[in-house]
C-alpha positions in Angstrom: 0.0 0.0 0.0 1.3 3.4 -1.0 2.1 5.8 1.9 -0.1 8.8 2.0 1.8 11.9 2.9 -0.3 14.7 4.3 0.6 18.3 4.0 2.0 19.8 7.2 -0.4 21.5 9.6 -0.2 25.2 10.2 1.3 24.5 13.6 4.1 22.5 12.0 4.7 25.3 9.4 4.9 27.9 12.2 7.0 25.7 14.4 9.6 25.1 11.7 9.6 28.8 11.0 10.5 29.8 14.6 13.2 27.1 14.7 15.0 28.0 11.5 13.8 31.4 10.2 14.8 34.9 11.4 12.3 36.7 13.7 11.5 39.0 10.8 10.8 36.1 8.5 8.5 34.6 11.1 6.7 37.8 11.5 6.2 38.1 7.8 4.8 34.5 7.6 2.5 35.1 10.6 1.2 38.4 9.2 0.3 36.8 5.9 -1.6 33.9 7.5 -3.6 36.4 9.6 -4.2 38.9 6.8 -7.6 39.7 5.1 -6.1 38.1 2.0 -6.6 34.6 3.3 -10.1 33.0 3.8 -11.7 33.5 7.2 -11.5 29.8 8.0 -7.8 29.8 7.3 -7.3 32.8 9.6 -9.2 31.0 12.4 -6.9 27.9 12.0 -3.9 30.2 12.0 -4.9 31.8 15.3 -5.5 28.4 16.9 -2.0 27.2 15.7 -0.3 30.4 16.9 -2.1 30.2 20.3 -0.6 26.7 20.8 2.7 27.8 19.5 3.1 30.5 22.2 4.1 27.9 24.8 7.0 26.8 22.5 8.1 30.4 21.9 8.1 31.0 25.7 9.8 27.7 26.6 12.5 28.4 24.0 13.2 31.8 25.6 12.7 33.5 22.2 11.7 36.7 24.0 12.8 38.9 21.0 10.4 37.0 18.8 7.6 37.2 21.3 8.0 41.0 21.4 8.2 41.2 17.6 5.0 39.2 17.3 3.1 41.1 20.0 1.3 43.6 17.9 0.3 41.0 15.2 -1.1 38.8 18.0 -2.8 41.7 19.7 -4.4 43.2 16.6 -5.7 39.8 15.5 -6.9 38.6 18.9 -4.7 35.5 19.0 -5.7 33.9 22.3 -3.1 33.1 24.9 -2.9 29.4 25.9 -2.6 28.4 29.5 0.4 26.2 28.7 2.3 29.4 27.6 1.7 30.9 31.1 3.0 27.8 32.8 6.1 27.8 30.6 6.7 31.4 31.5 6.5 30.7 35.2 9.2 27.9 34.8 11.7 30.4 33.5 14.3 32.3 35.6 12.7 35.2 37.4 13.7 38.0 35.0 12.6 36.0 32.0 9.5 34.8 33.7 8.3 38.3 34.6 9.1 39.6 31.1 7.2 36.8 29.4 4.3 37.0 31.8 4.0 40.8 31.2 3.5 40.2 27.5 1.1 37.4 28.0 -1.0 39.6 30.4 -0.9 42.4 27.8 -2.1 39.9 25.2 -5.2 39.3 27.3 -4.4 36.6 29.8 -5.9 37.6 33.2 -3.7 37.3 36.2 -6.6 35.6 38.0 -7.7 33.5 35.0 -7.8 29.8 35.7 -5.1 27.8 33.8 -7.7 25.2 33.0 -11.0 23.8 34.3 -9.2 22.1 37.1 -6.1 24.3 37.5 -6.2 27.5 39.5 -4.6 30.8 38.2 -0.9 31.4 37.6 -0.1 32.1 41.2 -0.7 28.4 41.9 2.3 27.4 39.8 4.6 30.2 40.9 4.8 29.1 44.6 8.3 27.8 44.2 9.7 31.3 44.0 8.7 33.8 46.6 10.0 36.7 44.5 7.7 35.7 41.6 4.8 35.3 44.1 5.3 38.9 45.4 5.5 40.1 41.8 2.2 38.4 40.9 0.6 39.8 44.1 1.7 43.3 43.1 0.0 42.6 39.7 -3.2 41.8 41.5 -3.0 38.0 41.8 -5.7 36.8 44.2 -4.8 33.7 46.4 -8.5 32.9 46.5 -9.1 32.9 42.7 -10.5 29.5 41.8 -11.0 27.3 38.7 -14.2 25.5 37.9 -14.1 23.8 41.3 -13.2 25.7 44.5 -9.5 25.0 44.2 -7.3 28.0 44.6 -3.6 29.0 44.7 -4.0 29.1 48.5 -5.4 25.5 48.4 -2.2 24.5 46.6 0.0 26.4 49.0 -1.4 24.9 52.3 -0.7 21.5 50.9 2.9 21.9 49.7 4.4 25.3 50.5 6.5 26.6 53.4 4.6 28.1 56.3 6.2 31.5 55.6 4.8 31.6 52.1 1.3 30.5 53.3 1.3 33.3 55.9 2.2 35.7 53.1 -0.8 34.5 51.0 -3.1 34.5 54.1 -2.3 38.2 54.6 -3.8 38.8 51.1 -6.8 36.5 51.8 -7.9 37.4 55.3 -11.6 37.8 54.6 -12.1 34.7 52.4 -13.6 31.4 53.3 -13.2 29.4 50.1 -10.6 27.0 48.8 -11.4 24.1 51.3 -8.1 24.9 52.9 -8.2 22.5 55.8 -8.9 19.6 53.5 -5.8 20.4 51.5 -3.7 21.1 54.6 -4.4 17.5 55.7 -2.6 16.3 52.6 0.9 17.5 53.6 3.5 14.8 53.7 4.2 15.3 57.4 1.1 14.9 59.7 2.7 17.2 62.3 2.9 19.9 59.7 -0.7 19.2 58.8 -1.9 19.8 62.3 0.2 23.0 62.5 -1.2 24.2 59.2 -4.7 23.5 60.4 -4.1 25.6 63.5 -2.7 28.4 61.4 -5.7 28.4 59.2 -7.9 28.5 62.3 -6.0 31.5 63.5 -7.0 33.3 60.3 -10.7 32.2 60.9 -10.8 29.8 57.9 -13.6 27.2 58.1 -12.6 23.9 59.6 -15.9 21.9 59.4 -17.3 22.5 55.9 -18.5 19.8 53.6 -16.1 19.3 50.7 -17.2 20.8 47.4 -20.6 21.9 48.8 -20.0 25.4 47.5 -22.1 26.6 44.5 -19.1 26.6 42.2 -18.0 23.1 42.9 -21.3 21.4 43.4 -22.1 21.6 39.6 -19.3 19.0 39.1 -18.9 17.2 42.4 -22.4 17.1 44.0 -23.1 13.5 42.9 -20.1 12.2 45.0 -20.2 11.4 48.7 -18.5 14.3 50.4 -17.7 15.0 54.1 -16.0 17.3 56.4 -12.2 17.4 57.1 -12.9 15.4 60.3 -14.7 12.7 58.3 -11.7 12.4 56.0 -9.3 12.3 59.0 -11.3 9.5 60.6 -11.6 7.7 57.3 -7.8 7.8 56.8 -7.0 6.8 60.4 -5.3 10.1 61.1 -6.0 10.3 64.8 -3.7 13.3 65.4 -5.5 15.4 62.9 -8.9 14.2 64.1 -8.0 15.3 67.7 -6.9 18.7 66.4 -10.1 19.3 64.5 -12.2 18.2 67.5 -10.3 20.6 69.7 -10.9 23.4 67.3 -14.7 22.7 67.3 -15.4 20.2 64.5 -18.7 18.4 64.8 -18.3 14.6 65.0 -22.0 14.1 64.0 -22.0 16.2 60.8 -23.0 13.6 58.1 -21.6 13.3 54.6 -23.7 14.7 51.8 -24.6 13.8 48.3 -26.2 16.6 46.3 -28.0 18.5 49.0 -29.0 15.6 51.2 -27.3 14.3 54.3 -26.7 10.6 53.7 -24.0 9.7 56.2 -21.8 8.4 57.5 -20.7 10.8 60.2 -17.1 11.1 61.5 -18.3 9.4 64.7 -19.6 6.4 62.7 -16.2 6.1 61.0 -14.3 6.5 64.3 -16.3 3.7 65.9 -14.9 1.3 63.3 -11.4 2.3 64.4 -12.3 1.7 68.0 -12.2 5.4 68.8 -14.5 7.3 71.1 -14.8 11.0 71.4 -13.9 11.6 75.0 -10.6 11.6 76.9 -7.2 10.9 75.4 -6.1 8.2 72.9 -4.7 5.1 74.5 -1.5 3.4 73.4 -1.4 1.5 70.1 -1.0 -1.8 71.9 -4.2 -1.4 74.0 -7.1 -3.3 72.4 -9.7 -1.4 74.3 -11.4 1.7 72.7 -9.2 4.6 71.8 -10.6 7.9 73.0 -10.7 10.7 70.4 
């Protein structure tokens, strides 16, 4: 059977151009494919290809080319792709801020979600406190969410140093979203989880809310069984976290929900299976009688 060789896609044409042509030649090629001389359908395909190509331009640190293409992209409303934003954040600080500045000027919002399930750019910049501060100065909101209530602060309480979390909390003092305690429980060190939960409590963050019960998340998560942080601590056998939550006022009888209905079980129900009670102090691991929680 003869091999069928298809013509290269517009993306491939542009990719080859940025790899081997001069910036001026690339601009000339881009300008032609976006010009009124080409059919509207072709122009739409060109915009889509160039949008995807932005991430490669940023990743390759072709900042001069990015600057040269800026006006052509802006005048023709070439959309910025979230991958380009993530590639920019991965660059050294000076290159990152220069690339992000252009991407923001091309229309990407500093608080725009990277995807349906990825929070805005601040969530992927947490490795660099200088970049975090730069984004905060640009108006980045630690509480800005994606299609579910998952925020840069949600990411930070799970993985970032306490000093960085405190910095973000200072910019998020009056918020109650992000299911922060739930994500704080996911830190690798349980002692850090309990410390983080106490820190969040100091900033008056909710410690006993049903996961994804907020209006934003419920559209996508309401059908699942969802409970409070105390429920998940009990389900995972994390006694230390459960004790901390109880001390801070979590309700052991708050049942799990599906849609808008309480369907159980409660944290107390789960604790009973572990041999835990909700009074006194936990007994030693070798004791076969009930553990108090």
